[in-house]
C-alpha positions as a Markdown table, in Angstrom:
| # | Residue | x | y | z |
|---|---|---|---|---|
| 1 | Met | 0.0 | 0.0 | 0.0 |
| 2 | Lys | 1.3 | 3.4 | -1.0 |
| 3 | Lys | 1.8 | 6.0 | 1.7 |
| 4 | Thr | -0.1 | 9.3 | 1.3 |
| 5 | Thr | 1.9 | 12.5 | 1.1 |
| 6 | Leu | 0.8 | 13.8 | 4.4 |
| 7 | Glu | 1.7 | 10.6 | 6.3 |
| 8 | Tyr | 5.1 | 10.5 | 4.6 |
| 9 | Arg | 5.8 | 14.1 | 5.6 |
| 10 | Met | 4.9 | 13.5 | 9.2 |
| 11 | Met | 7.3 | 10.5 | 9.5 |
| 12 | Ile | 10.2 | 11.5 | 11.8 |
| 13 | Glu | 12.7 | 9.4 | 9.8 |
| 14 | His | 11.9 | 11.4 | 6.6 |
| 15 | Asn | 12.2 | 14.8 | 8.3 |
| 16 | Arg | 15.4 | 13.9 | 10.1 |
| 17 | Leu | 17.2 | 13.1 | 6.8 |
| 18 | Lys | 16.4 | 16.5 | 5.4 |
| 19 | Ile | 17.6 | 18.5 | 8.5 |
| 20 | Pro | 21.3 | 19.5 | 8.4 |
| 21 | Asp | 23.5 | 18.2 | 11.3 |
| 22 | Val | 24.2 | 21.8 | 12.4 |
| 23 | Lys | 20.6 | 22.5 | 13.1 |
| 24 | Leu | 20.2 | 19.2 | 15.0 |
| 25 | Leu | 23.0 | 20.4 | 17.4 |
| 26 | Ser | 21.4 | 23.8 | 18.1 |
| 27 | Gly | 21.0 | 24.1 | 21.8 |
| 28 | Ser | 23.7 | 21.6 | 22.5 |
| 29 | Val | 26.7 | 22.6 | 24.6 |
| 30 | Val | 29.1 | 20.1 | 23.1 |
| 31 | Gly | 32.3 | 21.8 | 22.1 |
| 32 | Lys | 31.4 | 25.1 | 23.9 |
| 33 | Tyr | 33.0 | 26.8 | 26.8 |
| 34 | Pro | 31.0 | 28.0 | 29.9 |
| 35 | Ile | 31.4 | 31.5 | 31.2 |
| 36 | Ile | 30.0 | 32.0 | 34.7 |
| 37 | Leu | 28.6 | 35.4 | 35.5 |
| 38 | Asp | 26.9 | 37.1 | 38.4 |
| 39 | Gly | 28.4 | 34.8 | 41.0 |
| 40 | Gly | 27.0 | 31.7 | 39.3 |
| 41 | Arg | 23.5 | 32.9 | 38.6 |
| 42 | Thr | 24.2 | 33.2 | 34.8 |
| 43 | Ile | 26.1 | 30.8 | 32.6 |
| 44 | Ile | 26.8 | 31.7 | 28.9 |
| 45 | Phe | 28.2 | 29.1 | 26.6 |
| 46 | Ile | 30.5 | 30.4 | 23.8 |
| 47 | Ser | 32.3 | 28.5 | 21.0 |
| 48 | Asp | 35.4 | 30.6 | 20.9 |
| 49 | Lys | 37.3 | 30.8 | 24.2 |
| 50 | Ser | 39.3 | 33.8 | 23.1 |
| 51 | Lys | 36.2 | 36.0 | 23.2 |
| 52 | Glu | 35.6 | 35.4 | 26.9 |
| 53 | Ala | 36.7 | 38.9 | 28.0 |
| 54 | Glu | 34.6 | 40.5 | 25.3 |
| 55 | Thr | 31.6 | 38.5 | 26.3 |
| 56 | Arg | 32.0 | 39.4 | 30.0 |
| 57 | Gln | 32.3 | 43.1 | 29.1 |
| 58 | Asn | 29.2 | 43.1 | 26.8 |
| 59 | Tyr | 27.2 | 41.3 | 29.5 |
| 60 | Gln | 28.2 | 43.9 | 32.2 |
| 61 | Leu | 27.4 | 46.8 | 29.8 |
| 62 | Arg | 23.9 | 45.4 | 29.1 |
| 63 | Lys | 23.3 | 44.7 | 32.7 |
| 64 | Asp | 24.3 | 48.3 | 33.7 |
| 65 | Asn | 22.1 | 49.8 | 30.9 |
| 66 | Arg | 19.1 | 47.7 | 31.9 |
| 67 | Leu | 19.4 | 48.7 | 35.5 |
| 68 | Asn | 19.7 | 52.4 | 34.6 |
| 69 | Phe | 16.5 | 52.2 | 32.6 |
| 70 | Phe | 14.4 | 51.2 | 35.6 |
| 71 | Val | 15.9 | 53.7 | 38.1 |
| 72 | Lys | 13.8 | 56.7 | 38.7 |
| 73 | Lys | 15.5 | 59.9 | 37.5 |
| 74 | Pro | 15.2 | 63.0 | 39.7 |
| 75 | Lys | 13.1 | 65.8 | 38.2 |
| 76 | Val | 15.0 | 68.9 | 37.4 |
C-alpha cells in the first residue's frame, strides 16, 4: 500500500534526513566553553574561548544599561 503524502511528511525518519546536522545540534553545549557570570547565577556558553573577556564586558554593559533604565531619575 502506498503512503499518502501527508503521512510521509509526518514521519520522523523522513524529516530527520532533510535536517542538516548543524541544526540538530542547536541548543547543544558540546564543544562550547562556559562563562560563569553574576556569581554563578548566569552561565553563557561560547564556541570561541578567546572571546571570553569581550563576552564578560558586553554582559556587564547590558546589565548596567538595563538597571539604569528602571531607576527613577530626579526631576529637574
